BAVEXLUM-926862 format. One record per residue: residue number from 0; chain; x, y, z of N, C-alpha, C in turn. Coordinates in nm, 2 decimals, padded with zeros to 4 digits. Atoms other than C-alpha are relative to their C-alpha. Last residue first. Example, Ala and Ser with C-alpha at 12.3 -4.5 7.8 and 13.67 -1.06 7.14 Angstrom:
2
<node k="1" c="A" n_east="-00.09" n_north="-00.11" n_up="00.00" ca_east="01.37" ca_north="-00.11" ca_up="00.71" c_east="-00.08" c_north="00.11" c_up="00.08"/>
<node k="0" c="A" n_east="00.09" n_north="-00.12" n_up="00.00" ca_east="01.23" ca_north="-00.45" ca_up="00.78" c_east="00.09" c_north="00.12" c_up="00.00"/>
This chain:
94
<node k="93" c="A" n_east="-00.02" n_north="-00.05" n_up="00.13" ca_east="-03.51" ca_north="06.26" ca_up="00.08" c_east="00.03" c_north="-00.10" c_up="-00.11"/>
<node k="92" c="A" n_east="-00.13" n_north="00.03" n_up="00.05" ca_east="-03.67" ca_north="06.09" ca_up="00.38" c_east="00.02" c_north="00.05" c_up="-00.14"/>
<node k="91" c="A" n_east="-00.08" n_north="-00.12" n_up="00.02" ca_east="-03.98" ca_north="06.27" ca_up="00.49" c_east="00.14" c_north="-00.02" c_up="-00.05"/>
<node k="90" c="A" n_east="00.06" n_north="-00.09" n_up="00.09" ca_east="-04.21" ca_north="05.98" ca_up="00.43" c_east="00.08" c_north="00.12" c_up="-00.03"/>
<node k="89" c="A" n_east="00.00" n_north="00.06" n_up="00.13" ca_east="-03.98" ca_north="05.73" ca_up="00.59" c_east="-00.06" c_north="00.09" c_up="-00.10"/>
<node k="88" c="A" n_east="-00.14" n_north="-00.01" n_up="00.05" ca_east="-03.91" ca_north="05.96" ca_up="00.89" c_east="00.01" c_north="-00.06" c_up="-00.14"/>
<node k="87" c="A" n_east="-00.02" n_north="-00.13" n_up="00.04" ca_east="-04.29" ca_north="06.00" ca_up="00.94" c_east="00.14" c_north="00.02" c_up="-00.06"/>
<node k="86" c="A" n_east="00.08" n_north="-00.03" n_up="00.12" ca_east="-04.34" ca_north="05.63" ca_up="00.93" c_east="00.02" c_north="00.14" c_up="-00.04"/>
<node k="85" c="A" n_east="-00.07" n_north="00.07" n_up="00.11" ca_east="-04.05" ca_north="05.57" ca_up="01.18" c_east="-00.08" c_north="00.03" c_up="-00.13"/>
<node k="84" c="A" n_east="-00.13" n_north="-00.07" n_up="00.04" ca_east="-04.19" ca_north="05.83" ca_up="01.41" c_east="00.07" c_north="-00.06" c_up="-00.12"/>
<node k="83" c="A" n_east="00.05" n_north="-00.13" n_up="00.06" ca_east="-04.54" ca_north="05.67" ca_up="01.40" c_east="00.12" c_north="00.08" c_up="-00.04"/>
<node k="82" c="A" n_east="00.04" n_north="00.03" n_up="00.14" ca_east="-04.38" ca_north="05.33" ca_up="01.46" c_east="-00.04" c_north="00.13" c_up="-00.07"/>
<node k="81" c="A" n_east="-00.12" n_north="00.03" n_up="00.08" ca_east="-04.20" ca_north="05.47" ca_up="01.77" c_east="-00.03" c_north="-00.03" c_up="-00.15"/>
<node k="80" c="A" n_east="-00.07" n_north="-00.13" n_up="00.02" ca_east="-04.52" ca_north="05.63" ca_up="01.90" c_east="00.12" c_north="-00.02" c_up="-00.08"/>
<node k="79" c="A" n_east="00.07" n_north="-00.07" n_up="00.10" ca_east="-04.71" ca_north="05.30" ca_up="01.85" c_east="00.07" c_north="00.13" c_up="-00.03"/>
<node k="78" c="A" n_east="-00.04" n_north="00.07" n_up="00.13" ca_east="-04.44" ca_north="05.12" ca_up="02.05" c_east="-00.07" c_north="00.07" c_up="-00.11"/>
<node k="77" c="A" n_east="-00.14" n_north="-00.02" n_up="00.03" ca_east="-04.48" ca_north="05.37" ca_up="02.33" c_east="00.04" c_north="-00.06" c_up="-00.13"/>
<node k="76" c="A" n_east="-00.02" n_north="-00.13" n_up="00.06" ca_east="-04.86" ca_north="05.38" ca_up="02.33" c_east="00.15" c_north="00.02" c_up="-00.04"/>
<node k="75" c="A" n_east="-00.01" n_north="-00.11" n_up="-00.09" ca_east="-04.90" ca_north="05.01" ca_up="02.39" c_east="00.04" c_north="00.13" c_up="-00.07"/>
<node k="74" c="A" n_east="-00.06" n_north="-00.12" n_up="00.07" ca_east="-04.83" ca_north="04.73" ca_up="02.15" c_east="00.02" c_north="00.11" c_up="00.10"/>
<node k="73" c="A" n_east="-00.12" n_north="00.02" n_up="00.09" ca_east="-04.88" ca_north="04.39" ca_up="02.29" c_east="00.06" c_north="00.12" c_up="-00.05"/>
<node k="72" c="A" n_east="-00.09" n_north="00.10" n_up="-00.04" ca_east="-05.11" ca_north="04.42" ca_up="02.60" c_east="00.13" c_north="00.00" c_up="-00.09"/>
<node k="71" c="A" n_east="-00.04" n_north="-00.01" n_up="-00.14" ca_east="-05.31" ca_north="04.74" ca_up="02.57" c_east="00.11" c_north="-00.10" c_up="00.04"/>
<node k="70" c="A" n_east="-00.07" n_north="-00.12" n_up="-00.02" ca_east="-05.32" ca_north="04.74" ca_up="02.19" c_east="00.06" c_north="00.02" c_up="00.14"/>
<node k="69" c="A" n_east="-00.12" n_north="00.01" n_up="00.07" ca_east="-05.41" ca_north="04.38" ca_up="02.17" c_east="00.09" c_north="00.12" c_up="00.02"/>
<node k="68" c="A" n_east="-00.09" n_north="00.08" n_up="-00.09" ca_east="-05.68" ca_north="04.41" ca_up="02.44" c_east="00.14" c_north="-00.01" c_up="-00.07"/>
<node k="67" c="A" n_east="-00.07" n_north="00.12" n_up="00.06" ca_east="-05.84" ca_north="04.69" ca_up="02.24" c_east="00.10" c_north="-00.07" c_up="00.09"/>
<node k="66" c="A" n_east="00.08" n_north="00.12" n_up="-00.03" ca_east="-06.09" ca_north="04.93" ca_up="02.40" c_east="00.07" c_north="-00.13" c_up="-00.03"/>
<node k="65" c="A" n_east="00.02" n_north="-00.01" n_up="-00.15" ca_east="-05.86" ca_north="05.24" ca_up="02.40" c_east="-00.08" c_north="-00.12" c_up="00.05"/>
<node k="64" c="A" n_east="-00.12" n_north="00.05" n_up="-00.07" ca_east="-05.75" ca_north="05.13" ca_up="02.05" c_east="-00.01" c_north="00.01" c_up="00.15"/>
<node k="63" c="A" n_east="00.04" n_north="00.10" n_up="-00.10" ca_east="-06.10" ca_north="05.14" ca_up="01.90" c_east="00.12" c_north="-00.03" c_up="00.09"/>
<node k="62" c="A" n_east="00.10" n_north="-00.07" n_up="-00.09" ca_east="-06.06" ca_north="05.46" ca_up="01.68" c_east="-00.04" c_north="-00.09" c_up="00.12"/>
<node k="61" c="A" n_east="00.13" n_north="00.08" n_up="-00.02" ca_east="-05.75" ca_north="05.30" ca_up="01.53" c_east="-00.09" c_north="00.07" c_up="00.10"/>
<node k="60" c="A" n_east="00.11" n_north="-00.06" n_up="00.08" ca_east="-05.49" ca_north="05.54" ca_up="01.38" c_east="-00.13" c_north="-00.06" c_up="00.04"/>
<node k="59" c="A" n_east="00.01" n_north="-00.14" n_up="-00.03" ca_east="-05.22" ca_north="05.48" ca_up="01.65" c_east="-00.11" c_north="00.07" c_up="-00.08"/>
<node k="58" c="A" n_east="00.08" n_north="-00.02" n_up="-00.12" ca_east="-05.28" ca_north="05.11" ca_up="01.61" c_east="-00.02" c_north="00.14" c_up="00.04"/>
<node k="57" c="A" n_east="-00.02" n_north="-00.15" n_up="-00.03" ca_east="-05.15" ca_north="05.10" ca_up="01.26" c_east="-00.09" c_north="00.04" c_up="00.12"/>
<node k="56" c="A" n_east="00.13" n_north="-00.07" n_up="-00.02" ca_east="-05.11" ca_north="04.72" ca_up="01.24" c_east="00.03" c_north="00.15" c_up="00.04"/>
<node k="55" c="A" n_east="-00.02" n_north="-00.14" n_up="-00.02" ca_east="-04.77" ca_north="04.61" ca_up="01.10" c_east="-00.13" c_north="00.08" c_up="00.02"/>
<node k="54" c="A" n_east="-00.14" n_north="-00.04" n_up="-00.04" ca_east="-04.87" ca_north="04.27" ca_up="00.98" c_east="00.01" c_north="00.15" c_up="00.01"/>
<node k="53" c="A" n_east="-00.07" n_north="00.12" n_up="-00.05" ca_east="-05.22" ca_north="04.13" ca_up="00.97" c_east="00.14" c_north="00.03" c_up="00.05"/>
<node k="52" c="A" n_east="-00.05" n_north="00.09" n_up="00.10" ca_east="-05.37" ca_north="04.48" ca_up="00.93" c_east="00.07" c_north="-00.12" c_up="00.06"/>
<node k="51" c="A" n_east="-00.03" n_north="00.11" n_up="-00.08" ca_east="-05.58" ca_north="04.66" ca_up="01.19" c_east="00.05" c_north="-00.12" c_up="-00.09"/>
<node k="50" c="A" n_east="-00.06" n_north="-00.04" n_up="-00.13" ca_east="-05.57" ca_north="04.99" ca_up="01.01" c_east="00.05" c_north="-00.12" c_up="00.08"/>
<node k="49" c="A" n_east="-00.08" n_north="-00.12" n_up="00.01" ca_east="-05.66" ca_north="04.95" ca_up="00.64" c_east="00.08" c_north="00.03" c_up="00.12"/>
<node k="48" c="A" n_east="-00.08" n_north="-00.01" n_up="00.12" ca_east="-05.80" ca_north="04.60" ca_up="00.59" c_east="00.10" c_north="00.12" c_up="00.00"/>
<node k="47" c="A" n_east="-00.10" n_north="00.11" n_up="00.01" ca_east="-05.92" ca_north="04.54" ca_up="00.94" c_east="00.09" c_north="00.00" c_up="-00.12"/>
<node k="46" c="A" n_east="-00.10" n_north="-00.02" n_up="-00.11" ca_east="-06.08" ca_north="04.88" ca_up="00.97" c_east="00.10" c_north="-00.11" c_up="00.00"/>
<node k="45" c="A" n_east="-00.10" n_north="-00.10" n_up="00.04" ca_east="-06.24" ca_north="04.84" ca_up="00.63" c_east="00.11" c_north="00.02" c_up="00.11"/>
<node k="44" c="A" n_east="-00.08" n_north="00.06" n_up="00.12" ca_east="-06.40" ca_north="04.51" ca_up="00.72" c_east="00.10" c_north="00.10" c_up="-00.04"/>
<node k="43" c="A" n_east="-00.09" n_north="00.10" n_up="-00.05" ca_east="-06.51" ca_north="04.65" ca_up="01.06" c_east="00.09" c_north="-00.06" c_up="-00.11"/>
<node k="42" c="A" n_east="-00.10" n_north="-00.07" n_up="-00.08" ca_east="-06.67" ca_north="04.95" ca_up="00.89" c_east="00.11" c_north="-00.09" c_up="00.06"/>
<node k="41" c="A" n_east="-00.09" n_north="-00.06" n_up="00.10" ca_east="-06.85" ca_north="04.73" ca_up="00.64" c_east="00.11" c_north="00.08" c_up="00.07"/>
<node k="40" c="A" n_east="-00.07" n_north="00.12" n_up="00.06" ca_east="-07.00" ca_north="04.54" ca_up="00.94" c_east="00.10" c_north="00.05" c_up="-00.10"/>
<node k="39" c="A" n_east="-00.09" n_north="00.04" n_up="-00.10" ca_east="-07.10" ca_north="04.87" ca_up="01.11" c_east="00.09" c_north="-00.12" c_up="-00.05"/>
<node k="38" c="A" n_east="-00.11" n_north="-00.10" n_up="00.00" ca_east="-07.26" ca_north="05.00" ca_up="00.80" c_east="00.11" c_north="-00.04" c_up="00.10"/>
<node k="37" c="A" n_east="-00.07" n_north="00.02" n_up="00.13" ca_east="-07.47" ca_north="04.68" ca_up="00.77" c_east="00.12" c_north="00.10" c_up="-00.01"/>
<node k="36" c="A" n_east="-00.08" n_north="00.12" n_up="00.00" ca_east="-07.56" ca_north="04.68" ca_up="01.14" c_east="00.08" c_north="-00.02" c_up="-00.13"/>
<node k="35" c="A" n_east="-00.10" n_north="-00.02" n_up="00.11" ca_east="-07.69" ca_north="05.04" ca_up="01.14" c_east="00.10" c_north="-00.12" c_up="-00.01"/>
<node k="34" c="A" n_east="00.06" n_north="-00.06" n_up="00.13" ca_east="-08.02" ca_north="05.03" ca_up="01.33" c_east="00.10" c_north="00.02" c_up="-00.11"/>
<node k="33" c="A" n_east="00.11" n_north="00.08" n_up="00.06" ca_east="-07.90" ca_north="04.79" ca_up="01.60" c_east="-00.05" c_north="00.05" c_up="-00.13"/>
<node k="32" c="A" n_east="00.12" n_north="-00.08" n_up="00.00" ca_east="-07.57" ca_north="04.96" ca_up="01.67" c_east="-00.11" c_north="-00.07" c_up="-00.07"/>
<node k="31" c="A" n_east="00.09" n_north="-00.02" n_up="00.12" ca_east="-07.33" ca_north="04.67" ca_up="01.73" c_east="-00.11" c_north="00.10" c_up="00.02"/>
<node k="30" c="A" n_east="-00.05" n_north="-00.11" n_up="00.08" ca_east="-07.06" ca_north="04.70" ca_up="02.00" c_east="-00.10" c_north="00.04" c_up="-00.11"/>
<node k="29" c="A" n_east="-00.03" n_north="-00.12" n_up="-00.09" ca_east="-07.21" ca_north="04.49" ca_up="02.28" c_east="00.04" c_north="00.12" c_up="-00.09"/>
<node k="28" c="A" n_east="00.13" n_north="-00.05" n_up="-00.05" ca_east="-07.37" ca_north="04.25" ca_up="02.03" c_east="00.02" c_north="00.12" c_up="00.09"/>
<node k="27" c="A" n_east="00.07" n_north="-00.08" n_up="00.11" ca_east="-07.04" ca_north="04.21" ca_up="01.85" c_east="-00.13" c_north="00.06" c_up="00.05"/>
<node k="26" c="A" n_east="-00.07" n_north="-00.12" n_up="00.01" ca_east="-06.86" ca_north="04.09" ca_up="02.17" c_east="-00.06" c_north="00.09" c_up="-00.11"/>
<node k="25" c="A" n_east="00.01" n_north="-00.07" n_up="-00.12" ca_east="-07.13" ca_north="03.83" ca_up="02.23" c_east="00.07" c_north="00.14" c_up="-00.01"/>
<node k="24" c="A" n_east="00.13" n_north="-00.07" n_up="-00.01" ca_east="-07.16" ca_north="03.72" ca_up="01.87" c_east="-00.01" c_north="00.09" c_up="00.13"/>
<node k="23" c="A" n_east="-00.01" n_north="-00.14" n_up="00.02" ca_east="-06.80" ca_north="03.64" ca_up="01.81" c_east="-00.12" c_north="00.08" c_up="00.03"/>
<node k="22" c="A" n_east="-00.09" n_north="-00.06" n_up="-00.11" ca_east="-06.80" ca_north="03.30" ca_up="01.97" c_east="00.01" c_north="00.15" c_up="-00.02"/>
<node k="21" c="A" n_east="00.08" n_north="-00.02" n_up="-00.12" ca_east="-07.10" ca_north="03.21" ca_up="01.75" c_east="00.08" c_north="00.06" c_up="00.11"/>
<node k="20" c="A" n_east="00.06" n_north="-00.13" n_up="00.02" ca_east="-06.87" ca_north="03.25" ca_up="01.44" c_east="-00.08" c_north="00.03" c_up="00.13"/>
<node k="19" c="A" n_east="00.12" n_north="00.00" n_up="00.07" ca_east="-06.66" ca_north="02.96" ca_up="01.57" c_east="-00.06" c_north="00.14" c_up="-00.01"/>
<node k="18" c="A" n_east="00.00" n_north="00.12" n_up="00.09" ca_east="-06.31" ca_north="02.91" ca_up="01.69" c_east="-00.12" c_north="-00.01" c_up="-00.09"/>
<node k="17" c="A" n_east="00.12" n_north="00.09" n_up="-00.02" ca_east="-06.28" ca_north="03.26" ca_up="01.84" c_east="00.02" c_north="-00.12" c_up="-00.10"/>
<node k="16" c="A" n_east="00.06" n_north="00.04" n_up="00.13" ca_east="-05.94" ca_north="03.42" ca_up="01.86" c_east="-00.11" c_north="-00.10" c_up="00.03"/>
<node k="15" c="A" n_east="-00.01" n_north="00.15" n_up="00.04" ca_east="-05.86" ca_north="03.58" ca_up="02.19" c_east="-00.07" c_north="-00.02" c_up="-00.13"/>
<node k="14" c="A" n_east="-00.12" n_north="00.07" n_up="-00.05" ca_east="-05.78" ca_north="03.93" ca_up="02.33" c_east="00.01" c_north="-00.15" c_up="-00.02"/>
<node k="13" c="A" n_east="00.03" n_north="00.08" n_up="-00.12" ca_east="-06.12" ca_north="04.08" ca_up="02.28" c_east="00.11" c_north="-00.07" c_up="00.07"/>
<node k="12" c="A" n_east="00.08" n_north="-00.07" n_up="-00.09" ca_east="-06.02" ca_north="04.36" ca_up="02.05" c_east="-00.03" c_north="-00.08" c_up="00.13"/>
<node k="11" c="A" n_east="-00.09" n_north="-00.10" n_up="-00.06" ca_east="-05.75" ca_north="04.17" ca_up="01.88" c_east="-00.07" c_north="00.08" c_up="00.11"/>
<node k="10" c="A" n_east="-00.10" n_north="00.08" n_up="-00.08" ca_east="-05.97" ca_north="03.87" ca_up="01.81" c_east="00.09" c_north="00.10" c_up="00.07"/>
<node k="9" c="A" n_east="00.07" n_north="00.05" n_up="-00.12" ca_east="-06.25" ca_north="04.11" ca_up="01.70" c_east="00.09" c_north="-00.08" c_up="00.09"/>
<node k="8" c="A" n_east="00.04" n_north="-00.12" n_up="-00.08" ca_east="-06.03" ca_north="04.30" ca_up="01.45" c_east="-00.06" c_north="-00.05" c_up="00.13"/>
<node k="7" c="A" n_east="-00.12" n_north="-00.05" n_up="-00.06" ca_east="-05.88" ca_north="03.97" ca_up="01.32" c_east="-00.03" c_north="00.12" c_up="00.09"/>
<node k="6" c="A" n_east="-00.05" n_north="00.10" n_up="-00.10" ca_east="-06.22" ca_north="03.81" ca_up="01.27" c_east="00.13" c_north="00.05" c_up="00.07"/>
<node k="5" c="A" n_east="00.09" n_north="-00.01" n_up="-00.11" ca_east="-06.35" ca_north="04.12" ca_up="01.09" c_east="00.05" c_north="-00.09" c_up="00.11"/>
<node k="4" c="A" n_east="-00.03" n_north="-00.13" n_up="-00.06" ca_east="-06.05" ca_north="04.13" ca_up="00.85" c_east="-00.08" c_north="00.02" c_up="00.13"/>
<node k="3" c="A" n_east="-00.13" n_north="00.00" n_up="-00.07" ca_east="-06.09" ca_north="03.76" ca_up="00.78" c_east="00.04" c_north="00.12" c_up="00.07"/>
<node k="2" c="A" n_east="-00.11" n_north="-00.06" n_up="00.08" ca_east="-06.46" ca_north="03.80" ca_up="00.70" c_east="00.13" c_north="-00.01" c_up="00.08"/>
<node k="1" c="A" n_east="-00.05" n_north="-00.13" n_up="-00.04" ca_east="-06.67" ca_north="03.58" ca_up="00.92" c_east="00.11" c_north="00.04" c_up="-00.09"/>
<node k="0" c="A" n_east="-00.14" n_north="-00.02" n_up="00.04" ca_east="-06.87" ca_north="03.28" ca_up="00.80" c_east="00.03" c_north="00.15" c_up="00.03"/>
């Protein structure tokens, strides 16, 4: 069983949603540091919860955005820049 946050991160990174846990193993093996697998797993959970959110992902904050199919295809730097400007405007709004 895969945590929903991890599944979302991996689906966006690879550009497709896997139907079974085994489908995630190949992309994970490429990314997974052998000696720190537990930390890596918790990092993916946190990344999915805080940055790669189901709605309004914060792609400009993601350390994996240069490797991410979702970022390259659906969002791109221009859209992220607009969202960043909107976020700053909201914070700075009187």
